[in-house]
MARBA-3410 file (N, C-alpha, C, O; in Angstrom, 1 decimal):
120
36.3,-27.8,-8.5,35.1,-26.6,-8.6,34.9,-25.8,-8.2,35.1,-26.0,-7.0 ~ 34.5,-24.6,-8.4,34.3,-23.3,-7.9,32.6,-23.2,-7.4,31.6,-23.7,-8.0 ~ 32.7,-22.7,-6.6,31.6,-21.9,-6.3,31.2,-21.0,-6.3,31.7,-20.2,-5.6 ~ 30.0,-20.7,-7.1,29.3,-19.4,-7.6,28.5,-19.0,-6.2,27.9,-19.8,-5.5 ~ 28.6,-17.8,-6.0,27.7,-16.3,-5.4,27.0,-15.8,-5.8,26.9,-14.7,-6.4
26.0,-16.8,-5.4,24.4,-15.8,-6.6,24.7,-14.5,-5.1,24.9,-14.9,-4.0 ~ 24.5,-12.9,-5.7,24.0,-12.0,-5.3,22.5,-11.8,-5.3,21.7,-12.1,-6.2 ~ 22.3,-11.1,-4.3,20.6,-10.9,-4.8,20.9,-9.2,-4.7,21.6,-8.6,-3.8 ~ 20.2,-8.6,-5.7,19.6,-7.1,-5.6,18.8,-6.2,-5.0,17.6,-6.1,-5.4 ~ 19.0,-5.7,-4.4,18.4,-4.8,-3.4,17.7,-3.4,-3.8,18.3,-2.3,-3.8
16.9,-3.7,-3.9,16.2,-2.1,-4.7,15.7,-0.9,-3.6,14.9,-0.8,-2.8 ~ 16.8,-0.1,-4.1,17.5,0.9,-3.3,16.4,2.2,-3.1,16.6,3.2,-2.4 ~ 15.3,1.9,-4.1,14.7,2.9,-4.3,13.7,3.2,-3.0,13.7,2.2,-2.2 ~ 13.0,4.2,-2.6,12.5,5.2,-1.6,11.1,5.4,-2.3,10.9,5.9,-3.4 ~ 10.2,4.9,-1.2,8.4,5.3,-2.1,8.5,6.8,-1.4,8.9,7.0,-0.2
8.0,7.8,-2.3,7.6,8.1,-1.7,5.8,8.9,-2.0,5.2,8.6,-3.0 ~ 5.2,9.7,-0.9,3.9,9.8,-1.5,3.9,11.5,-1.6,4.8,12.2,-1.1 ~ 2.4,12.1,-2.7,2.0,13.6,-3.0,2.3,13.9,-1.3,2.1,13.2,-0.3 ~ 2.7,15.5,-1.6,1.9,15.9,-0.6,1.6,17.1,-0.8,1.8,17.2,-2.0 ~ 1.3,18.4,-0.3,0.9,19.9,-0.4,1.9,20.4,-1.7,3.0,19.9,-1.5
1.8,21.0,-2.7,2.7,21.6,-3.6,3.4,20.6,-4.2,2.9,19.5,-4.2 ~ 4.9,20.9,-4.8,5.2,19.9,-4.9,6.5,19.2,-4.3,7.6,19.0,-4.7 ~ 6.0,19.0,-3.2,6.7,18.5,-2.2,6.1,17.1,-2.2,4.9,16.9,-2.2 ~ 7.7,15.3,-2.5,7.4,14.3,-2.2,8.2,13.7,-1.1,9.4,13.6,-1.4 ~ 7.7,13.4,0.3,8.7,13.5,1.1,8.9,11.8,0.8,8.4,11.4,-0.2
9.7,10.8,1.6,10.4,9.9,1.4,9.9,9.3,2.6,10.5,9.6,3.6 ~ 8.6,8.3,2.5,8.1,7.3,3.6,8.8,6.2,4.5,8.8,5.9,5.6 ~ 9.4,5.9,2.9,9.6,3.7,3.3,10.5,4.0,2.3,10.4,5.0,1.6 ~ 11.5,2.7,2.2,12.6,2.4,1.5,11.7,1.3,1.5,11.2,0.7,2.4 ~ 11.4,1.0,-0.2,11.3,0.5,-1.2,11.7,-1.4,-0.8,10.9,-2.3,-1.1
12.8,-1.6,0.0,13.2,-2.8,0.3,12.7,-3.4,1.4,12.8,-4.6,1.7 ~ 12.1,-2.3,2.0,10.8,-3.1,2.9,9.6,-3.7,3.1,9.1,-4.3,4.0 ~ 9.1,-3.0,1.5,7.2,-3.7,1.1,7.6,-5.3,0.8,8.4,-5.8,0.1 ~ 7.0,-5.7,1.4,6.6,-6.9,0.7,5.5,-7.6,-0.4,4.4,-8.2,-0.4 ~ 5.9,-7.5,-0.8,4.3,-8.2,-2.0,3.4,-9.0,-1.5,3.4,-10.3,-1.3
2.2,-7.9,-1.2,1.1,-8.9,-0.9,0.9,-8.7,0.5,0.1,-9.3,1.1 ~ 2.0,-7.5,1.1,1.4,-7.6,2.4,1.9,-5.8,2.6,2.6,-5.2,1.8 ~ 1.2,-5.2,3.8,0.7,-4.1,3.9,2.0,-3.4,5.2,2.7,-4.1,6.0 ~ 2.1,-1.8,4.9,2.9,-1.6,5.7,2.4,-0.3,6.2,2.2,0.5,5.4 ~ 2.1,0.0,7.8,1.6,1.5,8.0,2.9,2.6,8.1,4.0,2.3,8.5
2.4,4.0,7.4,3.1,5.1,7.8,2.6,5.7,8.6,1.3,5.6,8.6 ~ 3.3,6.6,9.5,2.4,7.8,9.8,3.3,8.8,9.5,4.5,8.7,9.6 ~ 2.5,10.2,8.8,2.9,11.0,8.1,3.1,12.5,9.6,2.6,12.5,10.7 ~ 3.8,13.2,8.9,4.3,14.4,9.9,2.9,14.6,10.4,2.8,14.1,11.5 ~ 1.6,15.3,9.8,0.8,15.6,10.4,-0.2,15.2,10.4,-1.3,15.8,10.4
0.0,13.5,10.5,-0.5,13.0,11.7,-1.6,12.1,11.1,-2.3,11.4,11.9 ~ -1.7,11.9,9.5,-2.6,11.2,8.8,-1.5,9.1,9.0,-0.4,8.9,9.2 ~ -2.2,8.5,8.9,-1.9,7.5,8.7,-2.2,6.6,7.1,-3.4,6.5,6.8 ~ -1.4,6.0,6.4,-1.4,5.3,5.1,-0.7,4.2,5.4,0.3,4.0,6.0 ~ -1.7,3.2,4.6,-1.5,2.3,4.0,-0.5,1.8,2.7,-0.9,1.8,1.5
0.2,1.5,2.9,1.4,0.9,1.7,1.5,-0.8,1.4,1.8,-1.8,2.1 ~ 1.0,-0.6,0.1,1.3,-2.3,-0.6,2.1,-2.2,-1.6,2.3,-1.1,-2.1 ~ 2.6,-3.3,-2.1,3.3,-3.9,-2.9,2.5,-4.8,-3.6,2.1,-5.7,-2.8 ~ 2.1,-5.0,-5.0,1.5,-6.1,-5.3,2.5,-7.0,-6.1,3.6,-6.6,-6.3 ~ 2.2,-8.2,-6.6,2.9,-9.1,-6.9,4.1,-8.8,-8.2,5.1,-9.3,-8.6
3.3,-7.7,-8.6,4.2,-7.1,-10.1,5.1,-6.0,-9.6,5.9,-5.5,-10.4 ~ 5.0,-5.6,-8.5,6.2,-4.9,-8.0,5.9,-3.0,-7.8,6.7,-2.2,-7.3 ~ 4.6,-2.8,-8.4,3.9,-1.7,-8.3,3.3,-1.1,-6.8,2.5,-1.9,-6.2 ~ 3.6,-0.1,-6.2,3.5,0.1,-5.4,1.7,0.9,-5.1,1.4,1.5,-6.1 ~ 0.9,1.0,-4.2,0.1,1.6,-3.8,0.1,2.2,-2.5,1.2,2.1,-2.0
-0.6,2.7,-1.9,-0.8,3.8,-0.5,-2.3,4.2,-0.7,-2.7,4.7,-1.8 ~ -3.1,3.9,0.4,-4.5,4.1,0.6,-4.3,4.9,2.1,-3.2,4.7,2.8 ~ -5.4,5.6,2.6,-5.7,5.7,3.9,-5.9,4.5,4.9,-6.7,3.7,4.5 ~ -5.4,4.5,6.1,-4.8,3.1,6.8,-6.4,2.9,7.4,-6.8,1.7,7.4 ~ -7.3,4.0,7.9,-8.4,4.4,8.7,-9.5,3.4,7.5,-9.9,3.8,6.4
-10.0,2.2,8.1,-11.2,1.1,7.8,-12.5,2.1,7.9,-12.9,2.6,9.0 ~ -13.0,2.3,6.9,-14.3,3.4,6.7,-15.4,3.3,7.5,-16.1,4.2,7.9 ~ -15.5,1.2,8.0,-16.9,0.9,8.3,-16.7,0.5,9.9,-17.5,-0.2,10.4 ~ -15.5,1.0,10.8,-15.1,0.8,11.9,-14.9,2.1,12.2,-15.8,2.9,12.7 ~ -13.3,2.4,11.9,-12.8,3.8,11.9,-11.4,3.5,12.0,-10.6,4.1,11.4
-10.9,2.1,13.1,-10.1,1.4,13.3,-9.1,1.6,11.8,-9.3,1.5,10.6 ~ -7.6,2.0,12.5,-6.7,2.2,11.4,-6.3,0.9,11.5,-5.9,0.5,12.5 ~ -6.3,0.1,10.3,-6.1,-1.3,10.4,-5.7,-1.7,8.6,-5.1,-2.8,8.3 ~ -5.9,-1.2,8.1,-6.0,-1.4,6.3,-4.6,-2.4,6.0,-4.5,-3.5,5.5 ~ -3.9,-1.6,6.3,-2.3,-2.0,6.2,-2.0,-3.6,6.7,-1.0,-4.2,6.4
-3.4,-4.2,7.6,-2.8,-5.1,7.8,-4.2,-5.9,7.4,-4.8,-6.7,8.2 ~ -4.6,-5.5,6.3,-5.3,-6.2,5.6,-4.7,-7.8,4.7,-3.6,-8.2,4.3 ~ -5.9,-8.3,4.6,-5.7,-9.3,3.4,-5.7,-9.0,2.2,-6.8,-8.7,1.8 ~ -4.5,-8.9,1.0,-4.2,-9.0,-0.2,-4.6,-9.7,-1.5,-3.7,-10.5,-1.8 ~ -5.6,-9.6,-2.2,-5.6,-10.2,-3.7,-6.0,-9.4,-4.8,-6.0,-8.2,-5.0
-6.5,-10.4,-5.5,-7.0,-9.6,-6.5,-8.2,-10.2,-7.1,-8.3,-11.4,-6.9 ~ -9.7,-9.5,-7.9,-10.1,-9.4,-8.6,-10.5,-9.5,-9.7,-10.8,-8.3,-10.0 ~ -10.6,-10.5,-10.9,-10.1,-10.1,-12.6,-9.0,-9.0,-12.8,-8.9,-8.0,-13.5 ~ -8.1,-9.8,-11.5,-6.7,-8.9,-12.0,-6.6,-7.5,-11.8,-5.9,-6.8,-12.6 ~ -7.4,-6.8,-10.7,-7.6,-5.8,-10.1,-7.1,-6.3,-8.5,-7.6,-7.2,-7.7
-5.9,-5.4,-8.3,-5.2,-5.3,-6.6,-6.3,-5.0,-5.7,-7.0,-4.0,-5.9 ~ -6.4,-6.0,-4.6,-7.4,-5.4,-3.7,-7.0,-5.4,-2.4,-6.1,-6.3,-2.3 ~ -7.1,-4.8,-1.2,-7.4,-5.0,0.0,-8.3,-5.4,1.2,-8.8,-4.4,1.7 ~ -8.7,-6.5,1.8,-9.6,-6.7,2.5,-9.6,-6.2,4.4,-8.7,-6.4,5.2 ~ -10.4,-5.8,4.5,-10.3,-5.4,6.3,-9.7,-6.3,6.3,-9.4,-7.0,5.3
-9.4,-6.5,7.6,-9.1,-7.0,9.0,-10.4,-7.6,10.0,-10.6,-8.7,10.6 ~ -11.1,-6.7,9.9,-12.1,-6.5,10.5,-13.3,-7.3,10.2,-13.9,-8.3,10.6 ~ -13.4,-6.3,9.2,-15.5,-6.6,8.6,-14.9,-7.5,7.4,-15.4,-8.6,7.5 ~ -13.9,-7.5,6.4,-13.5,-8.5,5.4,-14.1,-7.7,4.2,-14.3,-8.2,3.0 ~ -14.5,-6.3,4.7,-14.7,-5.6,3.1,-13.2,-5.0,2.6,-12.2,-4.4,3.1
-13.7,-5.9,0.7,-12.8,-5.4,-0.1,-12.8,-3.9,-0.9,-13.9,-3.3,-1.2 ~ -11.0,-3.4,-1.1,-11.1,-2.0,-1.3,-10.0,-2.1,-3.0,-8.7,-2.2,-3.0 ~ -10.5,-2.1,-3.7,-9.7,-2.0,-4.8,-8.4,-0.8,-4.5,-8.5,0.4,-4.0 ~ -7.5,-1.3,-4.9,-6.0,-0.9,-4.4,-5.9,0.4,-5.6,-5.1,1.2,-5.3 ~ -6.4,0.6,-6.6,-6.0,1.3,-7.6,-7.3,2.6,-7.4,-7.2,3.7,-6.9
-8.2,2.1,-7.7,-9.7,3.1,-7.4,-10.1,3.3,-5.6,-11.1,4.0,-5.2 ~ -9.1,2.6,-4.8,-10.1,2.3,-3.6,-11.7,2.6,-3.0,-12.3,3.0,-2.0 ~ -11.9,1.8,-4.5,-13.8,1.9,-4.0,-13.9,0.7,-3.2,-13.2,-0.2,-2.9 ~ -14.7,1.0,-3.0,-15.4,-0.6,-2.3,-16.0,-1.3,-2.5,-17.2,-1.4,-2.4 ~ -15.0,-2.3,-2.9,-16.0,-3.8,-3.9,-17.0,-4.2,-2.9,-17.9,-4.8,-3.6
-17.4,-4.1,-1.4,-18.7,-4.1,-1.3,-19.6,-3.6,-0.6,-20.5,-4.0,0.2 ~ -19.4,-2.4,-1.1,-20.4,-1.2,-0.9,-20.2,0.1,-2.3,-19.4,1.0,-2.4 ~ -21.1,-0.1,-3.0,-20.7,1.7,-4.1,-20.4,2.6,-4.1,-19.8,3.3,-4.9 ~ -21.3,2.8,-1.8,-21.2,4.6,-1.5,-19.9,4.3,-0.9,-19.5,5.4,-0.5 ~ -19.1,3.6,-0.7,-18.0,3.7,0.4,-16.4,3.6,-0.4,-16.3,2.9,-1.4
-15.7,4.3,-0.1,-14.4,4.5,-0.6,-13.4,5.2,-0.1,-13.8,6.4,0.0 ~ -11.8,5.0,0.4,-11.1,5.2,0.9,-9.8,6.2,0.5,-9.0,5.9,-0.4 ~ -9.8,7.4,1.2,-8.9,8.0,0.8,-7.6,7.6,0.3,-6.9,7.3,1.2 ~ -6.7,7.5,-1.3,-5.9,7.4,-2.4,-4.5,8.5,-1.8,-4.7,9.6,-1.2 ~ -3.5,8.1,-1.9,-2.2,8.7,-2.2,-1.5,8.7,-3.5,-1.5,7.5,-3.8
-0.8,9.5,-4.7,-0.5,9.2,-5.4,1.2,8.5,-4.4,1.7,8.8,-3.3 ~ 1.6,7.8,-5.3,3.1,7.1,-5.3,3.7,7.5,-6.0,3.3,8.1,-7.0 ~ 4.8,7.3,-5.6,6.0,7.0,-7.0,7.2,6.1,-6.1,7.1,6.2,-4.9 ~ 8.4,5.2,-6.7,9.2,5.1,-5.9,10.6,5.4,-7.1,10.8,5.1,-8.3 ~ 11.5,6.3,-6.1,13.0,6.3,-7.3,13.9,6.4,-6.3,15.1,6.5,-6.6
END
C-alpha cells in the first residue's frame, strides 16, 4: 500500500491597493489573509488599512479607523454577513460596516473610506 501525499496549493498572489495615479503597491501576500479575519496594513503615507477576505475568497480593503471612536481597530472586528453582504463589526461599539459599500449598517450618515483592491 502506498501513501499518497496531498499537497496544499498555496496562493502566491499579492494584495495591491490603488494609490495615486496608476501605482498599485503590494501591501500583503494573499496567503496571509484568513477568511473571516482582518489584517492591518500601514501605508507609506501613514494611513492604516484593514484588509479582509470573505469566505468566497474576495478581498476587501477599508480604512482601519473606527469613525465612532477614532481608534484604529476595524481590522480586529468581527466579520459576518447580512443578507449575503459581508460586513465587519467594530470591536469597540459593534457598529457594522458593509465591506463592499463601507456604509454603516447601523447609522445611515456614517461610512469609512474604501480602497480599491486587487490580487495578482
